[in-house]
PDB file of N, CA, C, O and CB in Angstrom:
ATOM      1  N   MET A   1       6.401 -11.443  -1.766  1.00  0.00           N
ATOM      2  CA  MET A   1       7.413 -10.458  -2.094  1.00  0.00           C
ATOM      3  C   MET A   1       7.336 -10.077  -3.565  1.00  0.00           C
ATOM      4  O   MET A   1       7.567  -8.924  -3.931  1.00  0.00           O
ATOM      5  CB  MET A   1       8.799 -10.988  -1.754  1.00  0.00           C
ATOM      6  N   ARG A   2       7.014 -11.045  -4.396  1.00  0.00           N
ATOM      7  CA  ARG A   2       6.904 -10.752  -5.828  1.00  0.00           C
ATOM      8  C   ARG A   2       5.731  -9.821  -6.111  1.00  0.00           C
ATOM      9  O   ARG A   2       5.810  -8.960  -6.987  1.00  0.00           O
ATOM     10  CB  ARG A   2       6.747 -12.051  -6.629  1.00  0.00           C
ATOM     11  N   ILE A   3       4.644 -10.000  -5.364  1.00  0.00           N
ATOM     12  CA  ILE A   3       3.475  -9.148  -5.574  1.00  0.00           C
ATOM     13  C   ILE A   3       3.811  -7.709  -5.203  1.00  0.00           C
ATOM     14  O   ILE A   3       3.471  -6.778  -5.933  1.00  0.00           O
ATOM     15  CB  ILE A   3       2.268  -9.653  -4.746  1.00  0.00           C
ATOM     16  N   LEU A   4       4.480  -7.529  -4.066  1.00  0.00           N
ATOM     17  CA  LEU A   4       4.877  -6.185  -3.641  1.00  0.00           C
ATOM     18  C   LEU A   4       5.827  -5.560  -4.651  1.00  0.00           C
ATOM     19  O   LEU A   4       5.692  -4.385  -4.991  1.00  0.00           O
ATOM     20  CB  LEU A   4       5.536  -6.228  -2.253  1.00  0.00           C
ATOM     21  N   GLY A   5       6.770  -6.331  -5.123  1.00  0.00           N
ATOM     22  CA  GLY A   5       7.696  -5.825  -6.136  1.00  0.00           C
ATOM     23  C   GLY A   5       6.984  -5.450  -7.423  1.00  0.00           C
ATOM     24  O   GLY A   5       7.298  -4.437  -8.048  1.00  0.00           O
ATOM     25  N   ALA A   6       6.017  -6.280  -7.815  1.00  0.00           N
ATOM     26  CA  ALA A   6       5.253  -5.984  -9.027  1.00  0.00           C
ATOM     27  C   ALA A   6       4.446  -4.702  -8.856  1.00  0.00           C
ATOM     28  O   ALA A   6       4.357  -3.897  -9.782  1.00  0.00           O
ATOM     29  CB  ALA A   6       4.319  -7.156  -9.377  1.00  0.00           C
ATOM     30  N   LEU A   7       3.857  -4.508  -7.676  1.00  0.00           N
ATOM     31  CA  LEU A   7       3.090  -3.282  -7.428  1.00  0.00           C
ATOM     32  C   LEU A   7       3.985  -2.039  -7.479  1.00  0.00           C
ATOM     33  O   LEU A   7       3.600  -1.011  -8.035  1.00  0.00           O
ATOM     34  CB  LEU A   7       2.387  -3.364  -6.063  1.00  0.00           C
ATOM     35  N   VAL A   8       5.162  -2.143  -6.904  1.00  0.00           N
ATOM     36  CA  VAL A   8       6.098  -1.014  -6.926  1.00  0.00           C
ATOM     37  C   VAL A   8       6.494  -0.692  -8.361  1.00  0.00           C
ATOM     38  O   VAL A   8       6.548   0.476  -8.747  1.00  0.00           O
ATOM     39  CB  VAL A   8       7.355  -1.325  -6.079  1.00  0.00           C
ATOM     40  N   VAL A   9       6.769  -1.723  -9.148  1.00  0.00           N
ATOM     41  CA  VAL A   9       7.150  -1.507 -10.545  1.00  0.00           C
ATOM     42  C   VAL A   9       5.996  -0.890 -11.325  1.00  0.00           C
ATOM     43  O   VAL A   9       6.215   0.022 -12.123  1.00  0.00           O
ATOM     44  CB  VAL A   9       7.587  -2.832 -11.199  1.00  0.00           C
ATOM     45  N   ILE A  10       4.784  -1.361 -11.114  1.00  0.00           N
ATOM     46  CA  ILE A  10       3.612  -0.821 -11.828  1.00  0.00           C
ATOM     47  C   ILE A  10       3.405   0.645 -11.484  1.00  0.00           C
ATOM     48  O   ILE A  10       3.161   1.463 -12.371  1.00  0.00           O
ATOM     49  CB  ILE A  10       2.341  -1.629 -11.483  1.00  0.00           C
ATOM     50  N   VAL A  11       3.501   0.984 -10.197  1.00  0.00           N
ATOM     51  CA  VAL A  11       3.332   2.385  -9.786  1.00  0.00           C
ATOM     52  C   VAL A  11       4.434   3.251 -10.385  1.00  0.00           C
ATOM     53  O   VAL A  11       4.161   4.347 -10.876  1.00  0.00           O
ATOM     54  CB  VAL A  11       3.336   2.509  -8.244  1.00  0.00           C
ATOM     55  N   ALA A  12       5.665   2.777 -10.350  1.00  0.00           N
ATOM     56  CA  ALA A  12       6.785   3.556 -10.887  1.00  0.00           C
ATOM     57  C   ALA A  12       6.646   3.763 -12.392  1.00  0.00           C
ATOM     58  O   ALA A  12       6.851   4.872 -12.885  1.00  0.00           O
ATOM     59  CB  ALA A  12       8.115   2.860 -10.578  1.00  0.00           C
ATOM     60  N   VAL A  13       6.300   2.713 -13.118  1.00  0.00           N
ATOM     61  CA  VAL A  13       6.148   2.836 -14.567  1.00  0.00           C
ATOM     62  C   VAL A  13       4.976   3.753 -14.898  1.00  0.00           C
ATOM     63  O   VAL A  13       5.059   4.558 -15.825  1.00  0.00           O
ATOM     64  CB  VAL A  13       5.944   1.450 -15.213  1.00  0.00           C
ATOM     65  N   GLY A  14       3.887   3.635 -14.144  1.00  0.00           N
ATOM     66  CA  GLY A  14       2.744   4.519 -14.359  1.00  0.00           C
ATOM     67  C   GLY A  14       3.093   5.973 -14.119  1.00  0.00           C
ATOM     68  O   GLY A  14       2.707   6.847 -14.895  1.00  0.00           O
ATOM     69  N   PHE A  15       3.826   6.232 -13.042  1.00  0.00           N
ATOM     70  CA  PHE A  15       4.228   7.604 -12.742  1.00  0.00           C
ATOM     71  C   PHE A  15       5.113   8.163 -13.850  1.00  0.00           C
ATOM     72  O   PHE A  15       4.919   9.292 -14.299  1.00  0.00           O
ATOM     73  CB  PHE A  15       4.961   7.667 -11.397  1.00  0.00           C
ATOM     74  N   ILE A  16       6.076   7.372 -14.283  1.00  0.00           N
ATOM     75  CA  ILE A  16       6.972   7.823 -15.352  1.00  0.00           C
ATOM     76  C   ILE A  16       6.204   8.058 -16.647  1.00  0.00           C
ATOM     77  O   ILE A  16       6.484   9.012 -17.373  1.00  0.00           O
ATOM     78  CB  ILE A  16       8.090   6.798 -15.583  1.00  0.00           C
ATOM     79  N   ALA A  17       5.231   7.186 -16.940  1.00  0.00           N
ATOM     80  CA  ALA A  17       4.438   7.346 -18.159  1.00  0.00           C
ATOM     81  C   ALA A  17       3.622   8.636 -18.117  1.00  0.00           C
ATOM     82  O   ALA A  17       3.607   9.395 -19.086  1.00  0.00           O
ATOM     83  CB  ALA A  17       3.509   6.140 -18.355  1.00  0.00           C
ATOM     84  N   PHE A  18       2.940   8.888 -16.990  1.00  0.00           N
ATOM     85  CA  PHE A  18       2.152  10.116 -16.885  1.00  0.00           C
ATOM     86  C   PHE A  18       3.045  11.355 -16.921  1.00  0.00           C
ATOM     87  O   PHE A  18       2.720  12.351 -17.569  1.00  0.00           O
ATOM     88  CB  PHE A  18       1.323  10.106 -15.599  1.00  0.00           C
ATOM     89  N   MET A  19       4.171  11.277 -16.217  1.00  0.00           N
ATOM     90  CA  MET A  19       5.096  12.409 -16.206  1.00  0.00           C
ATOM     91  C   MET A  19       5.613  12.672 -17.612  1.00  0.00           C
ATOM     92  O   MET A  19       5.702  13.825 -18.032  1.00  0.00           O
ATOM     93  CB  MET A  19       6.272  12.148 -15.239  1.00  0.00           C
ATOM     94  N   GLY A  20       5.954  11.619 -18.343  1.00  0.00           N
ATOM     95  CA  GLY A  20       6.421  11.777 -19.724  1.00  0.00           C
ATOM     96  C   GLY A  20       5.343  12.366 -20.621  1.00  0.00           C
ATOM     97  O   GLY A  20       5.632  13.201 -21.479  1.00  0.00           O
ATOM     98  N   PHE A  21       4.097  11.932 -20.427  1.00  0.00           N
ATOM     99  CA  PHE A  21       2.990  12.476 -21.215  1.00  0.00           C
ATOM    100  C   PHE A  21       2.846  13.980 -20.996  1.00  0.00           C
ATOM    101  O   PHE A  21       2.746  14.749 -21.951  1.00  0.00           O
ATOM    102  CB  PHE A  21       1.678  11.765 -20.856  1.00  0.00           C
ATOM    103  N   TYR A  22       2.837  14.394 -19.710  1.00  0.00           N
ATOM    104  CA  TYR A  22       2.703  15.826 -19.424  1.00  0.00           C
ATOM    105  C   TYR A  22       3.924  16.605 -19.901  1.00  0.00           C
ATOM    106  O   TYR A  22       3.794  17.750 -20.333  1.00  0.00           O
ATOM    107  CB  TYR A  22       2.494  16.051 -17.924  1.00  0.00           C
ATOM    108  N   TRP A  23       5.104  16.000 -19.830  1.00  0.00           N
ATOM    109  CA  TRP A  23       6.319  16.663 -20.284  1.00  0.00           C
ATOM    110  C   TRP A  23       6.254  16.897 -21.784  1.00  0.00           C
ATOM    111  O   TRP A  23       6.589  17.982 -22.259  1.00  0.00           O
ATOM    112  CB  TRP A  23       7.563  15.833 -19.921  1.00  0.00           C
ATOM    113  N   MET A  24       5.827  15.893 -22.530  1.00  0.00           N
ATOM    114  CA  MET A  24       5.710  16.040 -23.986  1.00  0.00           C
ATOM    115  C   MET A  24       4.612  17.046 -24.346  1.00  0.00           C
ATOM    116  O   MET A  24       4.765  17.819 -25.292  1.00  0.00           O
ATOM    117  CB  MET A  24       5.414  14.672 -24.642  1.00  0.00           C
ATOM    118  N   ARG A  25       3.513  17.036 -23.599  1.00  0.00           N
ATOM    119  CA  ARG A  25       2.392  17.926 -23.889  1.00  0.00           C
ATOM    120  C   ARG A  25       2.722  19.386 -23.563  1.00  0.00           C
ATOM    121  O   ARG A  25       2.437  20.288 -24.350  1.00  0.00           O
ATOM    122  CB  ARG A  25       1.161  17.486 -23.105  1.00  0.00           C
ATOM    123  N   ASP A  26       3.331  19.605 -22.382  1.00  0.00           N
ATOM    124  CA  ASP A  26       3.568  20.977 -21.923  1.00  0.00           C
ATOM    125  C   ASP A  26       4.934  21.512 -22.320  1.00  0.00           C
ATOM    126  O   ASP A  26       5.128  22.727 -22.358  1.00  0.00           O
ATOM    127  CB  ASP A  26       3.425  21.047 -20.430  1.00  0.00           C
ATOM    128  N   GLY A  27       5.870  20.648 -22.611  1.00  0.00           N
ATOM    129  CA  GLY A  27       7.174  21.091 -23.081  1.00  0.00           C
ATOM    130  C   GLY A  27       8.189  21.389 -22.004  1.00  0.00           C
ATOM    131  O   GLY A  27       9.330  21.729 -22.317  1.00  0.00           O
ATOM    132  N   SER A  28       7.807  21.271 -20.734  1.00  0.00           N
ATOM    133  CA  SER A  28       8.802  21.497 -19.683  1.00  0.00           C
ATOM    134  C   SER A  28       8.541  20.548 -18.531  1.00  0.00           C
ATOM    135  O   SER A  28       7.399  20.184 -18.249  1.00  0.00           O
ATOM    136  CB  SER A  28       8.775  22.967 -19.193  1.00  0.00           C
ATOM    137  N   LEU A  29       9.604  20.159 -17.879  1.00  0.00           N
ATOM    138  CA  LEU A  29       9.498  19.242 -16.757  1.00  0.00           C
ATOM    139  C   LEU A  29       8.850  19.938 -15.557  1.00  0.00           C
ATOM    140  O   LEU A  29       8.144  19.295 -14.781  1.00  0.00           O
ATOM    141  CB  LEU A  29      10.885  18.694 -16.378  1.00  0.00           C
ATOM    142  N   GLU A  30       9.080  21.233 -15.400  1.00  0.00           N
ATOM    143  CA  GLU A  30       8.470  21.986 -14.297  1.00  0.00           C
ATOM    144  C   GLU A  30       6.951  21.998 -14.423  1.00  0.00           C
ATOM    145  O   GLU A  30       6.241  21.764 -13.445  1.00  0.00           O
ATOM    146  CB  GLU A  30       9.007  23.429 -14.265  1.00  0.00           C
ATOM    147  N   SER A  31       6.460  22.265 -15.610  1.00  0.00           N
ATOM    148  CA  SER A  31       5.017  22.263 -15.844  1.00  0.00           C
ATOM    149  C   SER A  31       4.433  20.871 -15.669  1.00  0.00           C
ATOM    150  O   SER A  31       3.329  20.716 -15.147  1.00  0.00           O
ATOM    151  CB  SER A  31       4.704  22.787 -17.241  1.00  0.00           C
ATOM    152  N   ALA A  32       5.171  19.860 -16.105  1.00  0.00           N
ATOM    153  CA  ALA A  32       4.707  18.479 -15.938  1.00  0.00           C
ATOM    154  C   ALA A  32       4.604  18.126 -14.460  1.00  0.00           C
ATOM    155  O   ALA A  32       3.639  17.484 -14.043  1.00  0.00           O
ATOM    156  CB  ALA A  32       5.653  17.497 -16.655  1.00  0.00           C
ATOM    157  N   GLY A  33       5.581  18.535 -13.670  1.00  0.00           N
ATOM    158  CA  GLY A  33       5.542  18.287 -12.234  1.00  0.00           C
ATOM    159  C   GLY A  33       4.390  18.991 -11.558  1.00  0.00           C
ATOM    160  O   GLY A  33       3.751  18.433 -10.665  1.00  0.00           O
ATOM    161  N   ARG A  34       4.121  20.221 -11.980  1.00  0.00           N
ATOM    162  CA  ARG A  34       3.002  20.976 -11.418  1.00  0.00           C
ATOM    163  C   ARG A  34       1.674  20.273 -11.721  1.00  0.00           C
ATOM    164  O   ARG A  34       0.805  20.176 -10.854  1.00  0.00           O
ATOM    165  CB  ARG A  34       2.989  22.417 -11.978  1.00  0.00           C
ATOM    166  N   GLN A  35       1.525  19.789 -12.949  1.00  0.00           N
ATOM    167  CA  GLN A  35       0.305  19.089 -13.344  1.00  0.00           C
ATOM    168  C   GLN A  35       0.142  17.794 -12.549  1.00  0.00           C
ATOM    169  O   GLN A  35      -0.965  17.463 -12.125  1.00  0.00           O
ATOM    170  CB  GLN A  35       0.323  18.788 -14.852  1.00  0.00           C
ATOM    171  N   MET A  36       1.240  17.061 -12.344  1.00  0.00           N
ATOM    172  CA  MET A  36       1.178  15.834 -11.550  1.00  0.00           C
ATOM    173  C   MET A  36       0.786  16.142 -10.108  1.00  0.00           C
ATOM    174  O   MET A  36       0.001  15.406  -9.511  1.00  0.00           O
ATOM    175  CB  MET A  36       2.529  15.099 -11.587  1.00  0.00           C
ATOM    176  N   ASP A  37       1.329  17.227  -9.541  1.00  0.00           N
ATOM    177  CA  ASP A  37       0.969  17.617  -8.183  1.00  0.00           C
ATOM    178  C   ASP A  37      -0.521  17.915  -8.080  1.00  0.00           C
ATOM    179  O   ASP A  37      -1.172  17.496  -7.123  1.00  0.00           O
ATOM    180  CB  ASP A  37       1.782  18.835  -7.743  1.00  0.00           C
ATOM    181  N   GLU A  38      -1.064  18.633  -9.056  1.00  0.00           N
ATOM    182  CA  GLU A  38      -2.495  18.955  -9.039  1.00  0.00           C
ATOM    183  C   GLU A  38      -3.336  17.686  -9.108  1.00  0.00           C
ATOM    184  O   GLU A  38      -4.339  17.567  -8.404  1.00  0.00           O
ATOM    185  CB  GLU A  38      -2.852  19.889 -10.209  1.00  0.00           C
ATOM    186  N   ASN A  39      -2.937  16.743  -9.946  1.00  0.00           N
ATOM    187  CA  ASN A  39      -3.692  15.493 -10.063  1.00  0.00           C
ATOM    188  C   ASN A  39      -3.618  14.672  -8.787  1.00  0.00           C
ATOM    189  O   ASN A  39      -4.622  14.102  -8.360  1.00  0.00           O
ATOM    190  CB  ASN A  39      -3.175  14.669 -11.236  1.00  0.00           C
ATOM    191  N   LEU A  40      -2.439  14.603  -8.168  1.00  0.00           N
ATOM    192  CA  LEU A  40      -2.295  13.839  -6.938  1.00  0.00           C
ATOM    193  C   LEU A  40      -3.061  14.482  -5.788  1.00  0.00           C
ATOM    194  O   LEU A  40      -3.592  13.770  -4.936  1.00  0.00           O
ATOM    195  CB  LEU A  40      -0.826  13.704  -6.575  1.00  0.00           C
ATOM    196  N   GLU A  41      -3.130  15.810  -5.743  1.00  0.00           N
ATOM    197  CA  GLU A  41      -3.926  16.485  -4.725  1.00  0.00           C
ATOM    198  C   GLU A  41      -5.403  16.147  -4.900  1.00  0.00           C
ATOM    199  O   GLU A  41      -6.117  15.949  -3.917  1.00  0.00           O
ATOM    200  CB  GLU A  41      -3.710  18.008  -4.790  1.00  0.00           C
ATOM    201  N   GLY A  42      -5.861  16.082  -6.142  1.00  0.00           N
ATOM    202  CA  GLY A  42      -7.249  15.715  -6.411  1.00  0.00           C
ATOM    203  C   GLY A  42      -7.558  14.309  -5.947  1.00  0.00           C
ATOM    204  O   GLY A  42      -8.624  14.058  -5.385  1.00  0.00           O
ATOM    205  N   ILE A  43      -6.634  13.390  -6.176  1.00  0.00           N
ATOM    206  CA  ILE A  43      -6.831  12.011  -5.723  1.00  0.00           C
ATOM    207  C   ILE A  43      -6.874  11.968  -4.201  1.00  0.00           C
ATOM    208  O   ILE A  43      -7.686  11.246  -3.623  1.00  0.00           O
ATOM    209  CB  ILE A  43      -5.708  11.088  -6.259  1.00  0.00           C
ATOM    210  N   ASP A  44      -6.004  12.738  -3.550  1.00  0.00           N
ATOM    211  CA  ASP A  44      -5.973  12.760  -2.091  1.00  0.00           C
ATOM    212  C   ASP A  44      -7.290  13.279  -1.524  1.00  0.00           C
ATOM    213  O   ASP A  44      -7.812  12.713  -0.563  1.00  0.00           O
ATOM    214  CB  ASP A  44      -4.810  13.623  -1.595  1.00  0.00           C
ATOM    215  N   ARG A  45      -7.830  14.341  -2.103  1.00  0.00           N
ATOM    216  CA  ARG A  45      -9.110  14.883  -1.631  1.00  0.00           C
ATOM    217  C   ARG A  45     -10.245  13.892  -1.860  1.00  0.00           C
ATOM    218  O   ARG A  45     -11.142  13.769  -1.026  1.00  0.00           O
ATOM    219  CB  ARG A  45      -9.423  16.211  -2.336  1.00  0.00           C
ATOM    220  N   THR A  46     -10.210  13.192  -2.979  1.00  0.00           N
ATOM    221  CA  THR A  46     -11.270  12.249  -3.306  1.00  0.00           C
ATOM    222  C   THR A  46     -11.272  11.057  -2.358  1.00  0.00           C
ATOM    223  O   THR A  46     -12.335  10.569  -1.977  1.00  0.00           O
ATOM    224  CB  THR A  46     -11.123  11.771  -4.739  1.00  0.00           C
ATOM    225  N   THR A  47     -10.096  10.591  -1.980  1.00  0.00           N
ATOM    226  CA  THR A  47     -10.000   9.396  -1.142  1.00  0.00           C
ATOM    227  C   THR A  47      -9.908   9.709   0.347  1.00  0.00           C
ATOM    228  O   THR A  47      -9.667   8.804   1.146  1.00  0.00           O
ATOM    229  CB  THR A  47      -8.806   8.587  -1.553  1.00  0.00           C
ATOM    230  N   GLU A  48     -10.094  10.957   0.736  1.00  0.00           N
ATOM    231  CA  GLU A  48      -9.974  11.330   2.146  1.00  0.00           C
ATOM    232  C   GLU A  48     -10.931  10.547   3.054  1.00  0.00           C
ATOM    233  O   GLU A  48     -10.499  10.086   4.110  1.00  0.00           O
ATOM    234  CB  GLU A  48     -10.230  12.815   2.303  1.00  0.00           C
ATOM    235  N   PRO A  49     -12.213  10.375   2.692  1.00  0.00           N
ATOM    236  CA  PRO A  49     -13.083   9.567   3.570  1.00  0.00           C
ATOM    237  C   PRO A  49     -12.585   8.127   3.731  1.00  0.00           C
ATOM    238  O   PRO A  49     -12.679   7.559   4.819  1.00  0.00           O
ATOM    239  CB  PRO A  49     -14.506   9.550   3.017  1.00  0.00           C
ATOM    240  N   LEU A  50     -12.065   7.545   2.675  1.00  0.00           N
ATOM    241  CA  LEU A  50     -11.523   6.190   2.747  1.00  0.00           C
ATOM    242  C   LEU A  50     -10.307   6.149   3.670  1.00  0.00           C
ATOM    243  O   LEU A  50     -10.149   5.216   4.458  1.00  0.00           O
ATOM    244  CB  LEU A  50     -11.146   5.683   1.342  1.00  0.00           C
ATOM    245  N   GLN A  51      -9.458   7.157   3.570  1.00  0.00           N
ATOM    246  CA  GLN A  51      -8.275   7.211   4.421  1.00  0.00           C
ATOM    247  C   GLN A  51      -8.671   7.293   5.894  1.00  0.00           C
ATOM    248  O   GLN A  51      -8.069   6.632   6.741  1.00  0.00           O
ATOM    249  CB  GLN A  51      -7.395   8.410   4.038  1.00  0.00           C
ATOM    250  N   GLU A  52      -9.686   8.106   6.197  1.00  0.00           N
ATOM    251  CA  GLU A  52     -10.130   8.250   7.577  1.00  0.00           C
ATOM    252  C   GLU A  52     -10.716   6.947   8.115  1.00  0.00           C
ATOM    253  O   GLU A  52     -10.439   6.561   9.251  1.00  0.00           O
ATOM    254  CB  GLU A  52     -11.159   9.367   7.683  1.00  0.00           C
ATOM    255  N   SER A  53     -11.525   6.271   7.300  1.00  0.00           N
ATOM    256  CA  SER A  53     -12.129   5.030   7.773  1.00  0.00           C
ATOM    257  C   SER A  53     -11.088   3.935   7.945  1.00  0.00           C
ATOM    258  O   SER A  53     -11.192   3.136   8.875  1.00  0.00           O
ATOM    259  CB  SER A  53     -13.213   4.570   6.810  1.00  0.00           C
ATOM    260  N   LEU A  54     -10.087   3.878   7.071  1.00  0.00           N
ATOM    261  CA  LEU A  54      -9.012   2.902   7.241  1.00  0.00           C
ATOM    262  C   LEU A  54      -8.192   3.196   8.493  1.00  0.00           C
ATOM    263  O   LEU A  54      -7.732   2.274   9.166  1.00  0.00           O
ATOM    264  CB  LEU A  54      -8.102   2.892   6.009  1.00  0.00           C
ATOM    265  N   GLY A  55      -8.012   4.467   8.804  1.00  0.00           N
ATOM    266  CA  GLY A  55      -7.321   4.836  10.039  1.00  0.00           C
ATOM    267  C   GLY A  55      -8.088   4.370  11.260  1.00  0.00           C
ATOM    268  O   GLY A  55      -7.491   3.911  12.234  1.00  0.00           O
ATOM    269  N   GLU A  56      -9.428   4.486  11.216  1.00  0.00           N
ATOM    270  CA  GLU A  56     -10.256   4.027  12.322  1.00  0.00           C
ATOM    271  C   GLU A  56     -10.192   2.508  12.451  1.00  0.00           C
ATOM    272  O   GLU A  56     -10.177   1.981  13.563  1.00  0.00           O
ATOM    273  CB  GLU A  56     -11.705   4.483  12.130  1.00  0.00           C
ATOM    274  N   VAL A  57     -10.154   1.801  11.318  1.00  0.00           N
ATOM    275  CA  VAL A  57     -10.032   0.344  11.343  1.00  0.00           C
ATOM    276  C   VAL A  57      -8.698  -0.050  11.973  1.00  0.00           C
ATOM    277  O   VAL A  57      -8.645  -0.965  12.795  1.00  0.00           O
ATOM    278  CB  VAL A  57     -10.155  -0.245   9.912  1.00  0.00           C
ATOM    279  N   GLY A  58      -7.631   0.632  11.594  1.00  0.00           N
ATOM    280  CA  GLY A  58      -6.315   0.352  12.176  1.00  0.00           C
ATOM    281  C   GLY A  58      -6.292   0.592  13.675  1.00  0.00           C
ATOM    282  O   GLY A  58      -5.712  -0.193  14.424  1.00  0.00           O
ATOM    283  N   ASP A  59      -6.926   1.685  14.118  1.00  0.00           N
ATOM    284  CA  ASP A  59      -6.992   1.954  15.553  1.00  0.00           C
ATOM    285  C   ASP A  59      -7.781   0.871  16.273  1.00  0.00           C
ATOM    286  O   ASP A  59      -7.412   0.467  17.376  1.00  0.00           O
ATOM    287  CB  ASP A  59      -7.621   3.324  15.813  1.00  0.00           C
ATOM    288  N   GLY A  60      -8.872   0.393  15.659  1.00  0.00           N
ATOM    289  CA  GLY A  60      -9.674  -0.671  16.256  1.00  0.00           C
ATOM    290  C   GLY A  60      -8.897  -1.971  16.367  1.00  0.00           C
ATOM    291  O   GLY A  60      -9.000  -2.677  17.370  1.00  0.00           O
ATOM    292  N   ILE A  61      -8.128  -2.284  15.350  1.00  0.00           N
ATOM    293  CA  ILE A  61      -7.315  -3.505  15.387  1.00  0.00           C
ATOM    294  C   ILE A  61      -6.257  -3.406  16.480  1.00  0.00           C
ATOM    295  O   ILE A  61      -6.030  -4.366  17.217  1.00  0.00           O
ATOM    296  CB  ILE A  61      -6.646  -3.757  14.019  1.00  0.00           C
ATOM    297  N   LYS A  62      -5.613  -2.253  16.583  1.00  0.00           N
ATOM    298  CA  LYS A  62      -4.597  -2.069  17.625  1.00  0.00           C
ATOM    299  C   LYS A  62      -5.223  -2.209  19.002  1.00  0.00           C
ATOM    300  O   LYS A  62      -4.648  -2.847  19.884  1.00  0.00           O
ATOM    301  CB  LYS A  62      -3.913  -0.692  17.487  1.00  0.00           C
ATOM    302  N   GLU A  63      -6.396  -1.620  19.193  1.00  0.00           N
ATOM    303  CA  GLU A  63      -7.078  -1.723  20.487  1.00  0.00           C
ATOM    304  C   GLU A  63      -7.455  -3.174  20.792  1.00  0.00           C
ATOM    305  O   GLU A  63      -7.319  -3.618  21.933  1.00  0.00           O
ATOM    306  CB  GLU A  63      -8.337  -0.835  20.502  1.00  0.00           C
ATOM    307  N   THR A  64      -7.924  -3.912  19.794  1.00  0.00           N
ATOM    308  CA  THR A  64      -8.280  -5.316  19.981  1.00  0.00           C
ATOM    309  C   THR A  64      -7.067  -6.144  20.379  1.00  0.00           C
ATOM    310  O   THR A  64      -7.148  -6.970  21.288  1.00  0.00           O
ATOM    311  CB  THR A  64      -8.902  -5.880  18.707  1.00  0.00           C
ATOM    312  N   VAL A  65      -5.940  -5.925  19.701  1.00  0.00           N
ATOM    313  CA  VAL A  65      -4.718  -6.663  20.038  1.00  0.00           C
ATOM    314  C   VAL A  65      -4.251  -6.305  21.442  1.00  0.00           C
ATOM    315  O   VAL A  65      -3.839  -7.183  22.201  1.00  0.00           O
ATOM    316  CB  VAL A  65      -3.603  -6.367  19.015  1.00  0.00           C
ATOM    317  N   ASP A  66      -4.311  -5.018  21.797  1.00  0.00           N
ATOM    318  CA  ASP A  66      -3.908  -4.608  23.145  1.00  0.00           C
ATOM    319  C   ASP A  66      -4.802  -5.240  24.198  1.00  0.00           C
ATOM    320  O   ASP A  66      -4.316  -5.671  25.243  1.00  0.00           O
ATOM    321  CB  ASP A  66      -3.944  -3.083  23.277  1.00  0.00           C
ATOM    322  N   ASN A  67      -6.102  -5.302  23.937  1.00  0.00           N
ATOM    323  CA  ASN A  67      -7.023  -5.919  24.891  1.00  0.00           C
ATOM    324  C   ASN A  67      -6.783  -7.423  25.000  1.00  0.00           C
ATOM    325  O   ASN A  67      -6.886  -7.993  26.086  1.00  0.00           O
ATOM    326  CB  ASN A  67      -8.471  -5.648  24.481  1.00  0.00           C
ATOM    327  N   ALA A  68      -6.468  -8.058  23.883  1.00  0.00           N
ATOM    328  CA  ALA A  68      -6.264  -9.499  23.892  1.00  0.00           C
ATOM    329  C   ALA A  68      -4.972  -9.883  24.618  1.00  0.00           C
ATOM    330  O   ALA A  68      -4.905 -10.935  25.253  1.00  0.00           O
ATOM    331  CB  ALA A  68      -6.241 -10.031  22.464  1.00  0.00           C
ATOM    332  N   THR A  69      -3.966  -9.048  24.526  1.00  0.00           N
ATOM    333  CA  THR A  69      -2.682  -9.378  25.162  1.00  0.00           C
ATOM    334  C   THR A  69      -2.518  -8.692  26.509  1.00  0.00           C
ATOM    335  O   THR A  69      -1.519  -8.919  27.191  1.00  0.00           O
ATOM    336  CB  THR A  69      -1.528  -8.991  24.252  1.00  0.00           C
ATOM    337  N   ASP A  70      -3.460  -7.869  26.904  1.00  0.00           N
ATOM    338  CA  ASP A  70      -3.391  -7.133  28.164  1.00  0.00           C
ATOM    339  C   ASP A  70      -2.096  -6.348  28.296  1.00  0.00           C
ATOM    340  O   ASP A  70      -1.558  -6.192  29.392  1.00  0.00           O
ATOM    341  CB  ASP A  70      -3.533  -8.084  29.334  1.00  0.00           C
ATOM    342  N   GLY A  71      -1.601  -5.855  27.159  1.00  0.00           N
ATOM    343  CA  GLY A  71      -0.381  -5.069  27.165  1.00  0.00           C
ATOM    344  C   GLY A  71       0.882  -5.904  27.241  1.00  0.00           C
ATOM    345  O   GLY A  71       1.986  -5.359  27.235  1.00  0.00           O
ATOM    346  N   ASN A  72       0.736  -7.226  27.314  1.00  0.00           N
ATOM    347  CA  ASN A  72       1.892  -8.109  27.387  1.00  0.00           C
ATOM    348  C   ASN A  72       2.099  -8.735  26.023  1.00  0.00           C
ATOM    349  O   ASN A  72       1.264  -9.518  25.570  1.00  0.00           O
ATOM    350  CB  ASN A  72       1.709  -9.200  28.482  1.00  0.00           C
ATOM    351  N   ASP A  73       3.184  -8.407  25.367  1.00  0.00           N
ATOM    352  CA  ASP A  73       3.441  -8.909  24.015  1.00  0.00           C
ATOM    353  C   ASP A  73       3.778 -10.401  23.998  1.00  0.00           C
ATOM    354  O   ASP A  73       3.770 -11.025  22.937  1.00  0.00           O
ATOM    355  CB  ASP A  73       4.576  -8.124  23.381  1.00  0.00           C
ATOM    356  N   GLY A  74       4.068 -10.966  25.147  1.00  0.00           N
ATOM    357  CA  GLY A  74       4.447 -12.373  25.207  1.00  0.00           C
ATOM    358  C   GLY A  74       3.258 -13.329  25.171  1.00  0.00           C
ATOM    359  O   GLY A  74       3.443 -14.526  24.954  1.00  0.00           O
ATOM    360  N   THR A  75       2.059 -12.832  25.375  1.00  0.00           N
ATOM    361  CA  THR A  75       0.892 -13.734  25.415  1.00  0.00           C
ATOM    362  C   THR A  75       0.226 -13.855  24.081  1.00  0.00           C
ATOM    363  O   THR A  75      -0.765 -14.573  23.949  1.00  0.00           O
ATOM    364  CB  THR A  75      -0.114 -13.259  26.427  1.00  0.00           C
TER     365      THR A  75
END
């Protein structure tokens, strides 16, 4: 639980730091938000193959669990 909490805090502080940087650089919160959106879209496009492969891994795990339990959650 501490690790998850630490990750959430790190992501939140990082987001606030980047947002503050763009706000100070551009002078408006609207422009800073637009810049953050552009950067996050770039990250999403870059990691799209990873997202697809992780989705396939998740589907494989679900199928394996379903096959192992024969659809019965009690086994």
